N, C-alpha and C positions, 0 to 999 in steps of 0.2 A: 403317777401319769403326767402331772404337770412338769415335774422334774425332768422326766424323759423327753418331753416335748421341747423343753428349753435346750437340752443337749442336742437334739436332733436339728433344731434351727440353727444353733451355733455350728454344727458340722456342716450344714448346708451353706451357711454364709462363708466358712472358712474354704471350702472347696470350690465354690463358685466364683469368688471375686478374682482369683488369678486368671480364671478363663476369660471373664469380662475384660480385664485388664489387657490381656493379650490381643484381643480382637479389636478393642477400641482404646485408642490413645488420645488422652486430652492434653491440649496445650493452652496456655494463657499467658499474656504478657506479664501477669502477676505471680506465675509459677516459678518452679526451680527445676533445673535439669537433674537434679538429684532425686526428684520426687518419683512416685510410682506411676505417674501418668494416668491416675484416675480422674474422674470429674471432681473429687474432693481435693486431690493432691496433683494438679496437672504439671507437666513439664513447662519449661519457659520458652525453649526455641523449637522451630520447626525441624531444624537440623537434627536435633537431639531425638526428636519423634521419629524422623526418618531412620536414624540408626537403630532405634529400638525396633522399628517395624522390620528391618532387614533380618532380624533374628528370628522372626515368627514363621515357621515353616507350614505350608500348605494351610494357610489361614486366609480369610477374607478380611483384610485389616482396614480399619477406618482411623485416619488422623482427624480429630475433631478440634477445631480452632475456636476458642472463645474470643469475645468481641475484643477489638483493638487493632493497633498497627504493628506489624512485624518488620522492623528494619533489618534489611540484609546488607552485608559487607561483601558477600561472595554469592556465587550461584547456588540455589539449591538443587542438589543432584539427586534425581531419581533413575536408578539404573538397574543393571542385571545382578547386582549383589543381593537383591531382595529375594527371599525364598518363599514369601507369600504367594498365594493363588492370585489375589487381586488387591489393589490398593486404592482407597478413596481418601481424598483430602478435601474437607468441606467445613463450613462453620457450624457451630452449635445452634440449632434451630434457626431463627431468623436474624441472628447477631451479625453485625457488619464487620468483616475482616478485610484488612488491607496488607498485602505483601509489597513492601516498598523498597526501592533501590535508592532512596533519597534521605534527606535529613530535614527534619523540621527545624525552622530558624526562629528563634525567639524574636517576637517583634521589639522587645526591649534591646536587641543588638543592632537595631537601626539607629544610627547616630547622626547628629547634625554635622554638616560638612564645614570644616574650617580651612581648607586648602584654598587659598584665594585664587590660584590658578584654575582650579576646578570650577570654583563658583563663578568666575569671569566668563567662562565657556558655556555655561548653562543659560537658557533663555531666562531673562529677567523675571518674567511672570511666574516662574515655578521655582525659583531658588529656595523659597521658604518650605516648599513641599518635598523636594528631593532629599533623600537620605542615603547615607553610606553604610555598606555592610563590609567589615573587615573580616575575611574568611581566615585569615592567619590567626586571629584571636580566637575564632570558633574551632580552629583545628580541622577545618574542612577543605580539602584541595578543590580547586576549580580548573575546569578545562576551558581552553581558549577556543575561539571561533577557528573554523577550518574551511578550505574550500568545499563547495557542495554543489554538485551539478552534473549535467549530461557527460557521460564519459568517464566519471569518477566512481570509484568503488563506494558501496554503502558502508559507512562506518559510524562509530558512536558520535552522538551529537555533543555539542559543547554543553557546559553546565547551564541549565535552564532554571528559571525561577516560575513558581506556581502560587497564585494567591487564591485561597478558598477554592482549591482544586482546579483552577483555570489557569492556563499557561499565560504568562506575561509575554510582551513582545520586545524584542530589541528595538531600540529607538530607531526611527526611520523617517526619511524624507523622500518623496511626499509620504504623508501618513497613510493614505489609503488609495494610492495610484501610483503610476510610473510616468517618466518622461522620455521623449524621444531622443536617441543618440544623436549627437551633433556630427559635425564633420569628423571623419575618422583619418588621423594623421599616420598612425601605424596600426594596421589591421591585426598584427599578431600572428599566431600560428597558422591560422588559415587551413583549408581543407587539404591543400596539395603541397604545403611547405613544411619540411621537417623542422627547420628552425628558423626563428624570425625574432626582430626586436619585439619587446614587450608592447602591448597595445597602448595606444594614446588617442584620446578622442576629446572633442571640444563639447562643452555643455552650453546650452542656449538660454538657461534661465539666470536670474541674479542670485537667487538664494545660496547656491554652493559657494560663491565668492566670500561668504560670511565664515567658511570653515578654514580660514588661513591659519589658524592655530592647532588645527586638528591633527596634523602629521597623517600617520597611516590611518586609514579606515577601510570600510568594506563596501562593495556594491554588488547588487544582484539585478537579475533580469534576463531577457532573452536577447543576447547580443548578436546573434546571426540568424539561426533558424528557429521557427516558432515551436518546435518540439524540444528544444534544447535550452533549458534554463541553467543558470549558473550563478555562483556567488564567489567572488574573488577579493583578494586584498588590494587596496590602492596604496602605492608607494607615497605619492604626494599630489596635491593640487596646486596649480599655478593660477592664481586669480587674475594676474595680468593678461595671460593669454587665454584665459578661461579653458584650460586644458586639465584633463584628469590622467595621470600616469599610473598605470596599473602595476603591480608587483608580480603577477602571475599570468600565465597564458590560459586560454580556454581552447576547447577542442576545435571549434570552427573560426576563432578569431572574431573581429568586430566588424559588422556591416551596418549599412543604412538603407533606406529606400522601401521599407515596409513597415506598416503600422505596429507590428509586434516587436520590433527592434527598439526596445526600450530599457531603461535602467531606473534604479533607485539606490539610496544610500542607507547604510546601517551602522549602528553602534557608535554613533556620534552624540557626544555630550551636547553639542548645540541643538540637536533635534530631539532631546528628551523633554518633550513638551506636552505629553498626554498621560493622564492616569493609566497604569497598567504598562508602562514601558520601562526598560532598564538599559544599562550599559555595562559591559564587562570590561574590567581593567586587569587583564591578566598579569601584567608586569608588577602591579602592586597588590595582587590578590584581592581585589575589591570589586564591588558592583555598586552602582549608583541607581537608585530605585525610586520611581514615582509611583507609589502604591495607590490602588484605587481606594476610595473613601470606605471607611468601616471595614477594612480587611481584618478577618479574625485569625487566619492561618496562613503561613508562608513556608514553602518547602523548596529545596534545591536539589536537583537530580545529581546523583553521585556515581552510582555503579555503571562501569562501562562494559559489563558482561551481561548475558541473559539473566533475568531474575530467577528463572526456572529452567533446568535443562532434564528432559526425559529422554532417555537414551537406551537402546538395546534391551528393552523390556516390553511387557504386555500387560493388558488388562488394568490400566491406570485411569483413574477419573479425577479431574479437579472440577470442583462444582461450587458455583455461587460465591466466588472470590473475587476480589479486586487486585489487580496488579498494576503498579504505577511508579513513576518518578526514577525509572532507570534511564540511562543514556543510550541504551542499546536495545536489543531484543526483549520483549516481554516474556514469552514462553517459547522454548526451542525444543523441537522433537526430532530425533534421528533414529532410524531402525526400530520404529515402535509399532506394535500391533494392538488393535482394539483399544486404543487410548480415546478418552472422551474429555473434552474441555467444554463444559456445559454450564450455561447460566452465569458465566463469568463476565467481568468488566475489565478490559484491558485499555488503559488510557495514560495519557501524559507521560509516554516514553519517547526517547529520542530516536529509536529505530523503528523497525517493523513490529506490529503487535504481536503476532505468532508467526514462527517459521517452521515448517514442516520439510525437513531434509537439510542437508549440509549446504554451505555455500563455497566460495573459493576465495583465494588470496594470491596475490602475485608479490612474493617476497622482494624486497629491495627495489620495487618499481619507483622511479623517480620522474618520469616524464609521462605526458598524455599521448605519446606516440608509441604503438598503437593505443587508443584509448580503451577504457574498461568495458565499454559497451561492445567492443570486438575482440578485445585481447584474451579476456578470461583469466584464469589462474589455476592454482593447484587446489585440490579439495581441501577444505578446512571445516571442522565442526564449530558450531556456535557463532557462525558469522553469516551475513549474507555477501558482503564484499563484491568480487567481481563476477557474480553469478550470471548476470546478464550476458557478459562477453563470453563466458564459458559455454552457455547454451548456444550462443551464436556461432562460436567456432567448432564446438563438438556437439552435434545434434543428438548424439546418444548418451550424453552425460547423464549418469544416474545418481541422483542426489541421495539415494538410500532413505527414502522417506517413509518406508514401511507400508503396511496395509491396514484398511479399515480403521483409520483414524478420523475422528469426527469432531468439528467444532460447531456447536449448536447453541442457539439462544443466547448469544453473547453480544455484548456492546463494545465496540472496538472504536475509540474515537481519540482526537487530539494526540495522534501518533505523529512522529516525525518523518518517517521514511516508508509509508505504506501500511496497509491494514494486515493482510495475511499473505505469506509466501506459501504456497501449497504445492509441494512436490510429491512424487511417488509414482511408482510403475517403471517398467523398463521398455524403452523404445526399440531396442534391438530385437526383442522377442514379442513386443506387443503385449506384455504381460501387465494386466491392469492392477491398479493399487487399490481402488475403491476408497480412496480418501475423500472426505466431503466437508463443506461448509454449508450449514443449513440454518435458516431463520435467524440471521445475524443483522445487526444495525451497525453499519460501518461508514464513518464520515469524518471529514476534517483530519485527513491522514497525511498531509504533506507539508508540515510545519518546517521541517529541516530540508528535505530533499524532495523535489518536485518531479523531475523527469524521469519517467519510466519506473515509478514507485507506486503502482496501482492499488486500489482498494483490495483487490485479490489478484495475485499473481498465480498462474497454474502452469505446471510442466509435468512431463512424464506421460503416463497412460492412464486412461479410465478413471479420472476423477470428477468430482461433481460439485456444483455450486447451485443452491436451490433457495428460493424465498428469502434473498437478502435485499435489504435496502442500502443502496450505496449513493452517497451524495456529498456535495460541497467539496470539490476538489479542482485544483487548477489543471489537472491532467487526467489520466485514464481512470475508469472504474475497474475494468478487468483486462489484463494482458495474459495471453496464454500461448504456450508452446506444447507441441506433441500431439497425441492421437486419442480419439474416442472419449474425449471430455464432454460433459453435459453441463450447460448453463441454462437455467430454467426458473421461471416464475420470480425473477428479480425486478426490483424497481429501481431504476437508474435515473437520477435527476441532478441537475446543476453540477455536472462535471465537465472537464475540458474547458474550464472558465477562462483560461488565460492563453491557451495555445493555439497554434496553427498546425494543420496537417496531422491530426491525431484523432482517435476514435474512442469512444466510450468503452466499447469492447474491440480489442485489436489483437491481430496476429499477422504473421506474413513471411515472405521470402523463403518459403520451403514447401514445395508441392507434396511432400511426403507426410505433412501434418494433416492427416485425414481422419474422417469419422467423427468430427466435431459437430455438436448440435447446439444451437441457440433457439430456444423456444419459450413462448409464453412470457416474454419480458416486456416491461413498460419503459420507454425512453421518453423523458419529457424535460423541457426547459434546458436544452443543450444551445450553447450560444451560437447564433448564426454569424457572429462578427467575422471570424476567420473560417479557414477550412476545417470544419468539425464534423465528424461523422459519428453515428451511433454504433453501427457494425461495420468494421473497417477490414476488408481482406486486401492486405498490402502485398504488392510486388509479387504477383503470381500465385497467390494463396488459392488452393483448390479444395473442392469437395465439401464445402461447408453446407450443412443443412440447417435452414433458418426458417422457422415457421411459427405462426400464431403469435407474433410480436405486435405491439403497438407503438408506433414512431409518431409522437405528438409533440410538435415543435422541437424536433430532434436534430437541431443543428442545420448548416448550410447544405450538407450532403448526407442525409440520414444513412444511405447505404453507399459503400464505395467498394467496388469490385476491380482491383488494379491488375488487369492483364491475366487473371486466372481462369481456371476451367472447372466445369462441373459443379458450380455453386448452385444450389437450389433454393429459391425463395417462394414460399407458398403460404396463402392464407394469412398473410400479414396485413396490418391496417396502417395506412400512412395518412396524417392529419396535419394540415397547416404548415406546409414547408414549400419553399420555392422550387426545390427539386427533391424527387424521391430517391432515385437510383442513379449513381454514376457508374458507368462502364468505360473502361478504356483499353487501348491496345498498346500499352506502354513498352512491352517487350519487342515491338517492331520499330521503336524509335529510341528514346533515351535510355531504356532498360535492356537494350539488345545484348549488353555484355553479360547480363545475368544468365541468359539462355545460350551463351556461346560455349563451344567446347571447353571444358575444365573450368567453366564459370561457376558461380556459387551454386547455381541450381544443380549442375552437373555433380558437383563435389558432394552435395547433400543427398542426392539420389543414390550415388554409389556408396555413400557411408551406410544407408539403411539397407543395401542390397536389394533394390526395389524390383528386380526381376526374379527373386528368389522368395520362397515362403519365409516369414508369414505375410509379408507386404504383397507379394504377387497374388496370394490367394484371398487375402483380406480385401485388397483394393485392386480388382482386375484391370481396370482401366489404366492403372499407373503404369503397368507393364509396357503400354503402348505410348508412353509420354512423348518420346522422341519422334515417334512415327507420325504424330498428328500435328505437326507444326506448332511447337509450344510458344512461338512468338505471337500466334493469332488466338484470341480469346474464344473458346468454343465450349459448348455443352453447358453453359450458364442458362438455367430455366427460371423464368419468372411467371408464375401462374397462380390464378385464384386469389390475387390480392385486392384489396380495396384502396383506392386512391381518392381521399376526400379533401377538397379545397387544396389540391395540389396544382401548381402552376405548370410545371413541366415534369412529367414522369420520369423522363430519361435525359441525363446529361452524358452525351456521347452517341454513338451509332447504335441503332437498334439492332443491326445485324450482329452485334457482339452478344446478343441473348436472344432467347426464345420466348416471346411474350404470348401468353394465351389465358383465356378465361378470366381476365382482370376487368375490373369495373372502375371508371374515373367518374366522380360526380361532385358537383358544388352544393347539391341538395342533401338534406338529412337522409343518410342511409337507413336510419331506423334506430338510432341511440336512444336508450332510456332517458339519459341526460346528456345532450350534446356537449355540455361543458365538462363533463367527467366521463370519458369513454370507458373507464374501468367498471361503470356500473352495467356495461354490456348492452346487447340489443334487445329490442322488443321481440315477442314471438313472431309477429307478422313483418318484422324488418325487410325492407326492400333488398338488403344485401343477400338474403337467402334467395331471392328471386333473380337476381341479376349475375350472381357468381354461383356457377353450378357447384353443387356439394359443398358449399361453404360450411364449415362445422360450427358448432356451438362451443366457443372458446371458453376456457375455465378462468374467467375474469376474476372470480371470487378467490382464486388461490394466489393471485399474483401479490408479492410483497410480504414483508415481515410482519409478524403478528405482535412483536415486542411494542410496548408503548414507548413514545418518545420521552426522554429523560428531561 
């Protein structure tokens, strides 16, 4: 009997191990790609596990990663070759797993500097602390700085350094501020000039004259308009005339006369004066680094392609993984269905954290005319590129973003060029994608590219952003294009910190972008320094439904409706702002060209065939757009809103909106805690008495539930 039992157990073990191995594939940095892929004999590389998974037909496959760092030299590809029913990639239990596009730099490779010319250019106070890294000796290629700013395509960042998982900074002057542009001697390209001499301007401070040995260096700033940051190379500085001679053009040239027209210098040895700064010397394949004290680890970003690309497949899950140290996109999706990115951390990449849908590229483009924010390009996978311009020029551009793709419970931070680019859905047919971002914490996402690289970009039809905390950005939190999107329960704070004439949530210049809802969001600590808006309906934007939001110290113009129609604001709460709502009739004056025959509005309405289904049946008022004098703002309704400690409710003419059932008061309307409006109202709050049918708003659902790291 005992002998028979042993035979039975042996048979059971023999027959069940292969089945276990087929469904679960284990990987460990200590494994071997010739191994069986079991927990006892794991594979070494994720790529080998993916290849193994592709052979498993009609299985729910798990690739389980053991603790450690998986350095990638090329994109991990998950695609249509897989025969499995579903695929999940996750860590083993609670082990920490990093998928890295960089290389770890041994601290021992940091050497003392002996080049006297280099030493002479360093601030005397730090010469003993600054070290040199020779990447030729390490066998690691480094990428040089490149222009970065408005009107330029999004592209991989330069090689960046990270100490103890925190990005280091290129040396900078001033360290934490900017200075005004002096007299402009050559404006450069300008808005209406096809070609012009390179920009030249004077500086007013003494410090730049100390850079006489620097030769070429870089400057950044807002050189003309407050929504258009840029970073360009300087050819040389003339200390006698106190002039800076640039080596590259910008979209709008250089201007003075506004407080935001400022600049700062980058990548100068002379300004390598703080711990956490470095200088790239591409010519000699070196970096000069002033490391923070007690640094334990040092990494450099290397990969210029996405860390992971999921394409032409379905039922894929990436769970509880960290993606970091790439120079480009963290995770890329295209033509995917039912994909979930859940519980992941995407950080320290040079591009956008996650991109859902393809971007575009303009091959051989050499000039800024027309610039990338208007020119667009040819569809291309695994890039963002000129996407902004393509959507601007071709409002029906379909990014092939797939359907029912969700990004949930993720941390996305310290990215170079935005948090998430969320495409999906078809504008020609108004077919929704149902892609969504939910309960994510997204912050510090503009280290490399600032202008129009929001925390979340949305385009297409029928996508959703819910319960996200978005904060710490020089520019926008959310920028969207398209139809029938929902933005809800988000907490948006400390964005638009540098800009003029931008909004935390922004869209515009296309009245066919209808059916969009912004509800139950909290806007707080938006700078009133320049023209900063919380919800910005730009240049004739129509049909926005905005309700249940809290605007608390939400910029100089919390709401801006720029000449559009049928925008509906109801049951919102405005607190502590000089103005609540800006309305204007721009299409009757400086914007008249937009509503002229064959103007940009006419072109876009014709493109979507606005007088035919599905647009004519989904948005009936749009059929009569030209019959109702599009230059005059009409149909905007502002009702049932609370204005608490607001000096002026309206900036503009009240006849451009229908105001009813609103209440303005300097007294407590019944907050549980006047210092924290998110705690809601008391049951007997006066707001319920003075605003008819004011609802009980879902304050407790606003914001992300993830803890701050």
